[in-house]
C-alpha positions in Angstrom: 3.8 -82.8 149.7 1.9 -83.8 146.5 5.4 -84.3 144.6 6.5 -86.3 147.6 3.3 -88.2 148.0 2.8 -87.4 151.6 -0.8 -87.1 152.8 -1.8 -84.5 155.4 -3.2 -87.3 157.7 0.5 -88.9 157.7 1.8 -85.5 158.9 -0.6 -85.6 161.7 0.2 -89.1 162.6 4.1 -88.4 162.4 3.6 -85.2 164.7 0.9 -86.5 167.1 2.3 -90.1 167.7 5.7 -90.8 169.1 8.1 -88.2 167.8 11.2 -86.5 168.8 13.0 -83.1 168.0 16.4 -84.0 166.0 17.5 -80.5 165.0 16.7 -77.1 166.3 16.8 -73.9 164.3 16.3 -71.1 166.8 17.8 -68.6 164.3 15.7 -69.7 161.2 14.9 -66.8 158.7 11.1 -66.2 159.3 10.7 -68.0 162.9 12.5 -70.4 165.2 11.8 -73.9 163.9 12.8 -77.5 164.6 13.1 -80.6 162.6 11.0 -83.5 164.0 11.2 -87.2 163.3 7.9 -89.1 163.5 6.3 -92.0 162.1 3.0 -92.8 160.4 0.7 -95.5 161.5 2.3 -97.7 158.6 5.6 -97.1 160.0 6.8 -94.5 157.4 9.5 -92.3 158.8 8.9 -88.6 158.1 10.9 -85.5 158.8 8.6 -82.5 159.4 10.2 -79.0 159.8 7.8 -76.9 161.8 7.8 -73.5 163.6 7.5 -73.5 167.3 3.9 -73.1 168.4 2.8 -69.5 168.9 -0.6 -69.2 170.3 -1.0 -72.9 170.1 -0.4 -73.0 166.2 2.2 -75.0 164.6 3.3 -74.1 161.0 4.7 -76.7 158.8 7.8 -75.6 156.8 8.4 -78.6 154.8 8.0 -82.4 155.2 9.9 -85.2 153.6 10.8 -88.9 153.7 14.5 -89.2 154.9 17.0 -90.5 152.6 18.9 -93.4 154.4 22.1 -92.5 152.4 21.8 -89.0 153.9 20.8 -90.0 157.5 22.0 -92.4 160.2 19.3 -94.0 162.0 17.0 -91.4 160.6 18.2 -88.9 163.2 21.8 -87.8 162.4 22.9 -86.4 159.3 25.8 -88.5 157.6 28.9 -86.5 157.1 29.9 -86.2 153.5 
């Protein structure tokens, strides 16, 4: 988060505001997880990979700003 200049408040905004699961990883190594596309209050798109909530707790695996050269409409991976 520090290297990518993403604040904790931005992650909260991206997850609690209008967001959508764009990829599902049910067989992820440590715990089933998913990739969520959400937006901050300022309109910044973020991808947040998080685990499914167990006991109401969501764990953040990674977060980044999607690179438009790798994503179509921030939702679909571009084919290489």
